[in-house]
N, C-alpha and C positions, 0 to 999 in steps of 0.2 A: 050386340054382342060384336059387331065390327067395331063400334066407336071404343070400346072398351080394349080391344086388342091395339087399335091403331095408339091409344094415350100411353098403353102399357110399350108399345115398340119406341116409340118418343122419349120415351121416359128410362127405356133401357139404351137410347143411343148419346141421349144428353150425360149419362152417368160414364158413358166409354169416350169420352170427349178429351179427355186427357188427367191427369194429375192435378191436385188441388194445388193450389197455396202454402199448404203445411205440408201437402209431399214432396214439391218441389225444394222446399227449406231443408227438407230430413235428406232428401238425395244429393243437396249440396255437401250437409256436413258430412252423410256418410263418403263422400267422394274425395271433401276435403282431409278426413280421416285418413284416407289411403293414402293420399298424396303426403301426409307425413309418416303415416309407417315405410311408406317407399323410400321417401326423404332420408331416413331417419336408418334405414337399411344403407341408401346409398351414404350417408356420413360416416355411419361405421365402416362400411369397406375404405372407402376413400384414407379414414385413419390410418389403418390398417397398411393399406398401402404405403403412407408416408412415412411410419414408422419402417418399415423395412429399406427403406431408400425410393421406392417406386415415384418419383415426382411427377414425372406426364400421367402416369396413369392416376395419381392422386388427384391430381387438378380437374382432368375429365370426370371423374365420378364427381368431385363435388361441385361440380357445375351440374350435373345432373340434379344433386341432391337442392342446390341452388332453385333450380328451374321450376323442380315442382313445389319447392316451397321457399318464396324468397324471402321472406317475413321472419326468418328466425336467424338470432345473433350469432350463433355459436357456427351453425356454416360460414358465414363469411369469416368469420374468425380462423375456422381452421382453415377455408384460402387463403387468407394471409400469411398464414406461419408457413404456408406451401409455397407461395410466391416467394416470400423473404428467403427459405431454403434456396431457390433458385435463383437468387440475388435481381430478382425483379421488384426492387424498393418501389417505385413510383405504382406499380398496381398494390403490391403490398399493402403502403401505406393507405388507399384507395378501400380496400377490402377492411382493413382496423378499422378507418373511419366508419364504415357504412357500418361495420358491427356494434359501434359505441351508438350509434346516434338510434339502432333498433334497441339497444338497454342500457340506456345511458348510466344506469347504476351498477354496469361491470366494469369490474377494475382490470382484468387480464389484457385486453383489446390498447388499453393507454400503458399499462405496463411493454407489451409488444411495440406499441409506437417509439416507447422509450428506445429500445432496445433496437430500433431503425433508426432511429433519429442518431444515435451515436454511432452506427457503422457508417452513418453520412457527417460524422463528425462535429454535429450539431447538440453540443452539452447543453447549452439552454431548452430546445426545446425538449429535449429527452429530458431535463430535470423537471419541465413543465410536467411532462407525461408521468413522471414515477411517480412525484406529488402527487396525481390524480389518482392514479392506482393504489397506493397507500392511503389515498384517505378514505375509497369506494371500499377497500377494502382491508381495515385496519389489523387486522386479526394475521395478515398475511408477511414473515419476515424478511420474505426475498425481496418482497414490493419495497418495503422500506427500507432495505439495506442499499436498494440500488439505487435510492432517494439522496439518501446517505451519499455514497461515493460518488455519485454524479457531483455533489456540493464540495467534495473535498477535491475532483478534478478539474473543480472552477475557484480553487482556493477561497473559498466560502468557510473556513474552518469554523469560527467561532459557532457560526448557524449550525453546524453538522452536531456540534458537542452537543448544545443548547439543546438540541432536536434528542439526542441520545441520554441526554441525564434526564430529558422529561418524560421518556418514554418507559412505561413498567410495564409493557407487554411481553415483553421480551428478555425479562431480568435473567433469568434463566439459561438463555442459551448463549454459547462461547464466544457465537461471531461479534456479540454488541461490545462486550470489554475488549476483545480485541481489538474490534474498529476504534474503541476510543482510543487505547492504548499507542495504535499506529498511528493517531491523531496528535495524541501528547506529544510522542515522540516525533515526529515530523514536523510542529511546530515549535519544537525545543523547550518541552517541558518534560525532564524524564523521567523525576521520582513519579508523578501521575501515571504517567505513559509505563513504566516498572509492575505499580500498583494496580492497574488496569490487564496489562498481561499477563500478569500472574495470577489474576481471579480468570480468565478466559481458561489457565490452564488447569486451574483446579474445578473447574466443570467441565473436562474431559477431551479438552484443545491440544491432542499431540501433532500437530500440523509443525514441522520442522521450522518453516518460516516462522511462526510464534516462537520458538525456543529461539531463534538467531535475533528476531527483533528484543526478545526480552533479557538476551545478554548485553545488546548495545543499550537498551535505556540502563538498567544495571550498572553497567559500567561509567556512563557516563552521570548518571544520579551518585556517582560514587560509591554505590554497594559492592566493592570490589571483590569482597568473600562468596557473597549471590552470584555475584556474577561467572565467579569462576567455578562456583556448583552447575550453573546453567549451562557452561560451554560445556563440560562434563558430560551432565544428561544429554548434549545435543552432540555430541563426539559417539556416546556409546549410541543413539538413534540412526544414525547417519549412517548410509550403504557408503559415502566418500569420504565421511571424517569431516573434519574443520575446515574451512576455507582458509586463504592465508592471511585474508581480511582476520576472521575468528582468532587464528594463532597469533598473530600483533596481540591481539585483546587480551587474549591470556598471558602473554609475556608483558604486557605493560602491568594487569591484574594482578600478576605475581611479585613486579617490582614496586606496585604502591602498595601491597600489603609485606614488605620488609623482604620477601625473597628474589633479591636482586641477581644474584650469580643463577639462580631458575630462569627468571627473565630477563636477562641476559643473553642466555645459551637459544631459547627462543626468536630474541629478536635477531640475534645475529644469525639463527638459521634461518630465515625468511631470505634475512639481505642476502644472505650469500644466495639462496634460491631466485631469489628477483633483484639481480644488481642494480636495474635500471631505473629502479620506485624509489624517485627521492625521499617518499612518505617511509617505509622502509628504513630507512639510513636514520630518520630523524628519531624515529621511535629509540633505536640502536645507540643514539647519541646520547639522549638526554639521559639515558641508564648508565652509559658510563660517564659520564659528568657528574650522576649522585655515586658513583663509585669511585670517583677520583681515577679512572684509564683515561689520563691525557692524550696516551697515544693514538689510544682507538677514538677518543673525541677528535683528535685532528684527521683522523682516516673519514671518519664521517664529513667532517665539515669541507672538505676537501670534494668529497664525492657527491653531497648536496650541491655545492658551488658547479660542480660540472655539471649536473643534472637538471637545478633548478637554480636558476641564478636570481632570480626574484623572492629566495626565499630565504628569509633573515637568516636560519640556524645554519645555512652555509657558514658566512664571515664570525657570527655569535659561537660556533661551536670553535672553528681555528683562532678566533680571539681569545678565548679562556683558554685554550691549548698552548698562546704564543703568552697569555699573559702567565701560566703556569710554569711555563718556560723563561720568566722573568725576560722576554724579548717584549719590553715594553712599546718600543714605537711601531712593532706588527701587531700590537695587541688595542693599543689606540686607535689604529687606523681602520683596525678591523673591527673594532664595537663602534666605530662614527659609521662606516658603511652598514652593519648591522642595525643601528638605530636608524639613519635615512632608509631601510625599509620597513620600519613597524607601521601598524596601521594605524597608530593613535600616542595621543602623548603619554599616557600611561603606561604601556609598553617601550616607549622608547625611554622613559623616567627608569623602568626597570632594567632596558639595556645597561643605560647610565652608571645604576647602582650597582649594578656588575661588573662594569670595569674601574671602581672606585677604589683599585688597588695599584694601576694605573696613573700617567701622569696627563691626562686628559684633559687640554686646558681649553678646548673649542666647548666643552659641554659642561652646565651643571654635577657635581656629583651628589647622590641621593646617599645618606646616611645606611637607610636600612630597603632592603628590595620590597616594594608592595605585594600584596596578596592581586595577581594578575589575574580578573575573573577570568571564565573559560572562552566567552566572546569576544577578547580582544584580538585574538588571530587564528588564523586557520589552525595552528597545530596547537594551541591550547585551548580548542575544542574539548578534545580529550581529557579530561579532569586528572587524571592520574599525573599524568605526567607535572602536573603543577605539584605536587608535593614533591617529586625527584627535583624540582630547579630552584627551591629554593635554600639555594647555600650552594657551598662547594667543596663541604667536606663529605666524604662519604660516610655510607651509614656501617657498611660492614668494608673492613680492611679486607683487601683482596691483595698477597705476596703478587709484586710486579711480575715475575716469572712463568706464574700461573695463569696471566691472563691470556685469551687466544687472540691471535690477531686476524682481521679479517684477509 
């Protein structure tokens, strides 16, 4: 009997000696689950603090979450966002890199690293990060657009266009054709620019910047009637109305569509409002030339020569006015000066052709003025002017006494 009691006592003591391995593992898992639950609660609190601008409290709270459960990528991501907002860029970079290493397939840490690199003016590093973000999450338009915009910032326009044209994931998003249009406009291709900007508008993009870009693209593509319609829409939707540049564009578009008096009046108003702007006098001068208003053309030439001595329009306009006044010696001298300021032989030849009625002996005279491409000179970038300067006869005969003087 005593022996049985001894055995039973020993068995009881053995059974109470501590948990088994299975029990220890279960306890560990339970403890880990509690840590995760508590860490998630701390993370949610940190996010709320971050969203209301309590950055110091947010960083302290997220650090508690990381201490409890250091292997969760999202905690380090949130910590990096808070640090980025606090302008602690090195610490933020470390947090984003830790987040990425814990979850290599995550896109957001790479995107935020790109934002950080751009804040440090390192566009090459930003480009790499944005590309990784977009590749990790091809369905996220913001990541893709950040990649494209950084390519544009690095003057890698062709790569940007190729990626945009090859991407069909976001073809119904207004931002994609808008970006394409802006790149084409920037690279001197106004017709496709106008097409894509109009596509963006049809997809619901009513940003005033889009309307402004579209009007400029249409103007440079020679789509003057469309440009006038776009400017009208912009004027109706903008609380401040048209800018001076947009008013000049309207004036030149009106002139290019045959409404010379309306175009002249707008450009005259702009020139009077900004008398120190040589470009405003250039616009007005070409319209005056086409209208045969040589007194105004003389005034414009004088103003341009004073404001911008390196611009060929000053002596060109004054020379044309002198030619009309049959002052051949002065016209010859002024045209020669304008030709010397020309940027290429084609434009120089056009000036010689313009001066064919004078007795220029120092330069060859062309029988017909060539069609100068818009890239020939700064003043010819705006194509409506080309149609205004081919010939000296006015399209509209305006009585001399009705012409306003500047």
